[in-house]
DRENDO-1510 file (C-alpha; in Angstrom, 1 decimal, always signed):
<recs>
REC; n; res; u; v; w
REC; 1; MET; +0.0; +0.0; +0.0 .
REC; 2; ARG; +2.9; +2.3; +0.8 .
REC; 3; ARG; +4.5; +1.7; -2.6 .
REC; 4; ALA; +1.2; +2.5; -4.4 .
REC; 5; ALA; +0.9; +5.7; -2.4 .
REC; 6; VAL; +4.5; +6.7; -3.3 .
REC; 7; SER; +3.8; +6.0; -7.0 .
REC; 8; LEU; +0.6; +8.0; -6.9 .
REC; 9; SER; +2.4; +10.9; -5.3 .
REC; 10; LYS; +5.2; +10.8; -7.9 .
REC; 11; LEU; +2.5; +10.7; -10.7 .
REC; 12; ALA; +0.7; +13.7; -9.1 .
REC; 13; ASP; +4.0; +15.7; -8.9 .
REC; 14; THR; +4.8; +14.9; -12.6 .
REC; 15; ALA; +1.3; +15.8; -13.7 .
REC; 16; ARG; +1.5; +19.1; -11.7 .
REC; 17; GLU; +4.9; +20.0; -13.4 .
REC; 18; GLU; +4.0; +18.8; -16.9 .
REC; 19; LEU; +0.3; +19.5; -17.3 .
REC; 20; PRO; +0.5; +23.4; -17.4 .
REC; 21; SER; +3.0; +23.4; -20.3 .
REC; 22; THR; +1.2; +20.6; -22.1 .
REC; 23; MET; -2.1; +22.5; -21.8 .
REC; 24; ALA; -0.4; +25.7; -23.0 .
REC; 25; ALA; +1.0; +23.9; -26.1 .
REC; 26; ILE; -2.5; +22.4; -26.8 .
REC; 27; ARG; -4.1; +25.8; -26.5 .
REC; 28; LEU; -1.5; +27.3; -28.8 .
REC; 29; SER; -1.9; +24.5; -31.3 .
REC; 30; GLY; -5.7; +25.1; -31.2 .
REC; 31; MET; -5.3; +28.8; -31.8 .
REC; 32; GLU; -2.9; +28.1; -34.8 .
REC; 33; ILE; -5.4; +25.6; -36.2 .
REC; 34; THR; -8.3; +28.0; -35.8 .
REC; 35; GLN; -6.3; +30.8; -37.6 .
REC; 36; ALA; -5.4; +28.4; -40.4 .
REC; 37; VAL; -9.0; +27.3; -40.8 .
REC; 38; GLN; -10.2; +30.9; -40.8 .
REC; 39; ALA; -7.6; +32.0; -43.4 .
REC; 40; ALA; -8.6; +29.0; -45.6 .
REC; 41; GLU; -12.3; +29.8; -45.2 .
REC; 42; ALA; -11.6; +33.5; -46.1 .
REC; 43; GLY; -9.6; +32.4; -49.2 .
REC; 44; ILE; -12.3; +30.0; -50.3 .
REC; 45; ARG; -15.0; +32.7; -49.9 .
REC; 46; GLN; -12.8; +35.2; -51.9 .
REC; 47; ILE; -12.2; +32.6; -54.7 .
REC; 48; GLY; -15.9; +31.8; -54.8 .
REC; 49; SER; -16.8; +35.5; -55.0 .
REC; 50; LEU; -14.3; +36.1; -57.8 .
REC; 51; ALA; -15.6; +33.0; -59.7 .
REC; 52; HIS; -19.2; +34.3; -59.2 .
REC; 53; GLN; -18.3; +37.7; -60.5 .
REC; 54; GLN; -16.5; +36.4; -63.6 .
REC; 55; THR; -19.3; +34.0; -64.4 .
REC; 56; MET; -21.9; +36.7; -64.1 .
REC; 57; SER; -19.7; +39.0; -66.3 .
REC; 58; MET; -19.4; +36.3; -69.0 .
REC; 59; ILE; -23.1; +35.6; -68.9 .
REC; 60; GLN; -23.9; +39.3; -69.2 .
REC; 61; GLU; -21.4; +39.6; -72.0 .
REC; 62; ARG; -22.8; +36.7; -73.9 .
REC; 63; ALA; -26.4; +37.9; -73.4 .
REC; 64; SER; -25.5; +41.3; -75.0 .
REC; 65; LEU; -24.2; +39.7; -78.1 .
REC; 66; PRO; -26.5; +39.6; -81.1 .
REC; 67; ILE; -28.1; +36.3; -81.8 .
REC; 68; ILE; -26.3; +34.7; -84.7 .
REC; 69; SER; -27.9; +31.7; -86.4 .
REC; 70; ILE; -25.4; +28.9; -87.1 .
REC; 71; GLN; -27.4; +27.5; -89.9 .
REC; 72; PRO; -26.1; +30.1; -92.6 .
REC; 73; VAL; -22.6; +29.4; -91.4 .
REC; 74; VAL; -22.9; +25.7; -91.8 .
REC; 75; ALA; -24.8; +26.0; -95.1 .
REC; 76; GLY; -22.1; +28.4; -96.4 .
REC; 77; ALA; -19.3; +26.0; -95.4 .
REC; 78; ALA; -21.2; +23.1; -97.0 .
REC; 79; ARG; -21.7; +25.1; -100.2 .
REC; 80; LYS; -18.0; +26.1; -100.4 .
REC; 81; THR; -16.9; +22.5; -99.7 .
REC; 82; SER; -19.2; +21.2; -102.3 .
REC; 83; HIS; -18.0; +23.7; -104.8 .
REC; 84; ALA; -14.3; +22.9; -104.1 .
REC; 85; VAL; -15.0; +19.2; -104.4 .
REC; 86; GLY; -16.8; +19.8; -107.7 .
REC; 87; GLN; -14.0; +21.9; -109.1 .
REC; 88; ALA; -11.4; +19.3; -108.1 .
REC; 89; THR; -13.5; +16.5; -109.7 .
REC; 90; LYS; -13.9; +18.6; -112.8 .
REC; 91; THR; -10.2; +19.3; -113.0 .
REC; 92; ILE; -9.3; +15.6; -112.5 .
REC; 93; MET; -11.9; +14.5; -115.1 .
REC; 94; ASN; -10.6; +17.1; -117.6 .
REC; 95; ILE; -7.1; +15.8; -117.1 .
REC; 96; ILE; -8.3; +12.2; -117.7 .
REC; 97; TYR; -10.4; +13.1; -120.7 .
REC; 98; ARG; -7.7; +15.3; -122.2 .
REC; 99; GLY; -5.3; +12.4; -122.0 .
REC; 100; GLU; -7.8; +10.1; -123.7 .
REC; 101; SER; -8.8; +12.7; -126.4 .
REC; 102; GLU; -5.2; +13.6; -127.1 .
REC; 103; SER; -4.5; +9.9; -127.7 .
REC; 104; GLU; -7.7; +9.5; -129.8 .
REC; 105; ASN; -8.3; +12.7; -131.8 .
REC; 106; ASP; -7.5; +15.8; -129.8 .
REC; 107; ASP; -11.2; +16.7; -129.6 .
REC; 108; ASP; -11.8; +19.6; -127.1 .
REC; 109; SER; -15.6; +18.9; -126.9 .
REC; 110; VAL; -14.8; +16.2; -124.4 .
REC; 111; ILE; -14.2; +18.9; -121.7 .
REC; 112; ASP; -17.8; +20.1; -122.2 .
REC; 113; ARG; -19.1; +16.6; -121.2 .
REC; 114; VAL; -17.8; +17.0; -117.6 .
REC; 115; GLU; -20.2; +19.2; -115.8 .
REC; 116; ILE; -20.4; +18.9; -112.0 .
</recs>
């Protein structure tokens, strides 16, 4: 019983000596963590606000643009592509028929047959 009492007394002395500094370190860590969390929260709010402003600005900018139909653009591109393919086909056919006509009788009327 005496040994248990001595051990308990030593444990109480150690706790009395160490506990205040340990508690102070825990408080300091808690304050540092709180500051870090508050700084992160403020940064997140600032980024969110900036993102919101930029998004609204882009939406307003897009809303003020005139409505442009994409159909004429696509139709124009298709027409130009079709024309270019037709011209290329016509040129190739003319080259082919010229070669045949030169070997047969040099008749230029063959070119008129290729109409794309």
